[in-house]
N, C-alpha and C positions, 0 to 999 in steps of 0.2 A: 266342854265342847259346845259350841254355840247352837248347832242345829239338832242336837241330840234331845229327843223328847224326854228321856229319863233324867238327863241333866237338868232340864227345865222343871221337872217334877221335884227333884232334889232341891233346886233353888227356890221353889215356891211359885214359879211362874205359871204352872199348870196345877190345878187342884187334884188331889188323890184321896182315896180312902186308906189312910195309914193304919197299919196293923202293928208295926214296930219301927222304932228309930233310935239310933245312938249316933255317936260321932263318926262311925265308920260305915254303917249299913242302914238302908231304908227298905222296909217291906210294905207293900200296899196291894190292894185288891186289883187283879187284872181287869181292865175295862171290858174284856170279852167274856169273862166268867164261863169258862168251859164247863165247870160245875160250880155249885154254890160254895164260895170260899176260896176259889182259885186265886192264889197269892203269888206275887212276884217279889223276889228278894234280890236286891242290887247293892253293889258297893257304891259309896258316894264318890269314890275316885273313878274317873272314866277309864274303862278298859273295853276294847272292842268285843271280846268274847272270853269264854272259859279258858282257852289256851293262852290268852294274852294277859290274864288277870294276875296281879301280884299275889304271891302265896299267902301273905298275911290277910289280904282282903278276901281271898278265896276261902281260907279257913273260917273267917268270921261269917261270910255269907252262908256257908254250909252249916255252921253252928246255929245260926238264926233259922235257916230252913228246917233244921231238926226240931227246934222249939215250936215252930209254927205247925209242923206235921203232927207233933204230939198234942198240940192244942186242938187241932182239927179232929184227931182221933178221940179226944175227950169230949168233943161236942157233937158227935154224931156220925162222923165219917167212919166207914168200915175198912178203908185202906187209903193210901196216898201214893201218887206218882211224883217223883222228883225228876225234873227234866231240864236240861240246858242244851240248846242247839248251837253249833259252831258253823257259821257261814250260811249263806242263802240256800245252798244246795241241801242243807240239812234242816231247813225251815226257819232259820234265824231271820227275823224281819226288823228288829230294832238292834242296832249294832252298839249296844252297851251291855256288857255281861249281865246276865240275869238268870236266876233259877226259878222255874215254875214249881210251885207246890200245889198240886192238884188233888183235892180230896175226891175219893170215890165212895159213893153211897150204895151202889149196886152194880152188878155186872153189865147192866144196860146203859150206863152213863155214856154220854155222847163221844167221849174220847176212847179210842181203841189203839193200844200200843201192842203190836205183835211183831214177832221175829220169824222170818222164814228160815227153815232149816236148809242151809246150803252146804251141809257137810260133804255130800257127794261131789258137788261142783268144785270145791276147794281142797278135796281130800289129798291130792298129790302135791299140793302147794303149801300145806300147813307148816312144815318145817321152815321153808323159805320165808313165809310170811312172818313167822315168829322171829326168825333171825334178823330180818329186815327191821322189824319194830325194835328189837333189843339193841341192835347196832346204832339206832338213831335216838336212843334215850339220852 
């Protein structure tokens, strides 16, 4: 894809701090560095997001993300977040599938991922929600 910044990184048109590369996947440090070592793992084949990624590429990306997470844990991280956003409303800003591997060194790191408990809000709809998802698999 011609205007995709990640495709430009893959093609060597934009420099990056490479962590891993093979014929299918590239991993490099995120330029924003949410925490020290924040790495992006991407397939070399362009796909808009996680939901549109080829299963072969998806499996390889996740395998590499696991290797990087383990490396970060061996080199000082106390935990790791693995994250991928689908579409702008969920926070996706580069529309080339990528997985964030974000090392966590302490509870006060700048990233905070939390979930609000909405069980009361959706309590009466849970079966319908489950059925809707199941029927659309």
